[in-house]
C-alpha positions, 0 to 999 in steps of 0.5 A: 471444467473442474472447479480450479479451472473455473476459478482461474478463468474467473480470475483472469477475466477479472484481471483483464477487466481491471486492467482495462479500467486502469488503461481508461483511467490512469489517474485512478491508479496513481491516486490509489497508490499515493493516497495510502502513503500520504495518509501514513506520512500525514498521521505519522507526523501529526499524531506520531510525536504526541504519544510521548514515545522516543521511538522513531515515528515510522516504527510507531505508526507502521511497525512493518515498515522497519522490517521491509525490504525497501531501501535503507533510506525508508527504514526507521533510524 
């Protein structure tokens, strides 16, 4: 087998293992998706207003969020 075939085989093995872990512990998936968003919102509201900037909080705490392809309701106003 070539080196790229080994890499693909190993990647597929790790993907299957990770999906099996997710199937056994679905709460862990939810926590891993919700926790970073919760931290972004929490620190955006707690720290964002104390910098003296007139820019929207979402722009100062997460500059990439204002350029994301998400719905316009999530973008900085």
